[in-house]
C-alpha positions as CSV (number, residue, x, y, z in Angstrom):
1,M,-12.7,20.0,3.2
2,K,-10.9,19.8,0.0
3,E,-7.6,20.2,1.7
4,T,-8.3,17.3,3.9
5,I,-8.9,15.0,1.0
6,I,-5.7,16.2,-0.7
7,V,-3.6,15.6,2.5
8,S,-5.3,12.2,2.9
9,N,-4.6,11.0,-0.6
10,V,-0.9,12.3,-0.4
11,S,-0.5,10.3,2.8
12,C,-2.0,7.3,1.2
13,A,0.2,7.6,-1.9
14,I,3.3,7.8,0.3
15,I,2.3,4.7,2.3
16,C,1.4,2.8,-0.9
17,A,4.9,3.5,-2.4
18,K,6.6,2.4,0.8
19,W,4.6,-0.8,0.9
20,A,5.2,-1.6,-2.8
21,L,9.0,-1.1,-1.9
22,D,8.6,-3.6,1.0
23,L,7.0,-6.1,-1.2
24,G,9.8,-6.0,-3.7
25,F,7.8,-4.7,-6.6
26,S,9.6,-3.0,-9.6
27,Q,10.0,0.8,-9.8
28,L,7.3,1.0,-12.5
29,R,4.8,-0.8,-10.1
30,Q,5.9,1.3,-7.2
31,I,5.2,4.5,-9.3
32,L,1.9,3.0,-10.5
33,F,0.8,2.4,-6.8
34,L,2.0,5.8,-5.9
35,V,-0.3,7.4,-8.6
36,G,-3.0,5.0,-7.5
37,G,-2.7,6.1,-4.0
38,L,-3.0,9.7,-5.1
39,V,-6.2,8.9,-7.1
40,L,-7.9,6.0,-5.2
41,G,-6.2,6.5,-1.7
42,P,-7.6,3.8,0.8
43,L,-8.5,1.4,-1.9
44,M,-4.9,1.0,-3.0
45,L,-3.9,0.6,0.7
46,L,-6.3,-2.2,1.1
47,I,-4.9,-4.0,-2.0
48,L,-1.3,-3.5,-0.7
49,Y,-2.3,-4.7,2.8
50,V,-3.8,-7.9,1.5
51,C,-0.6,-8.5,-0.6
52,L,1.5,-7.8,2.6
53,I,-0.6,-10.3,4.6
54,N,-0.3,-13.0,1.8
55,K,3.5,-12.5,1.7
56,A,3.8,-12.9,5.4
57,K,1.6,-16.0,5.3
58,S,3.7,-17.5,2.7
59,E,7.0,-16.9,4.6
60,G,5.5,-18.0,7.9
61,S,5.9,-14.7,9.5
62,T,4.1,-13.6,12.6
63,G,2.1,-10.9,10.8
64,A,-0.1,-13.6,9.2
65,K,-1.2,-15.3,12.5
66,I,-4.9,-15.0,13.0
67,V,-5.7,-14.6,16.8
């Protein structure tokens, strides 16, 4: 059980760092999101997902279209 949680949070941390990079955040903020992903996991993913959707909406990208 404990190993599953560790693997899950490490996966969340890697994805958080990647999304922070995609959003153009500074390296310090990317590291903060990496550490936040290790500790809070899915909550940090949710925050970054909302940021990605808002960025796509402001740019008029297809990721922001609501079907």
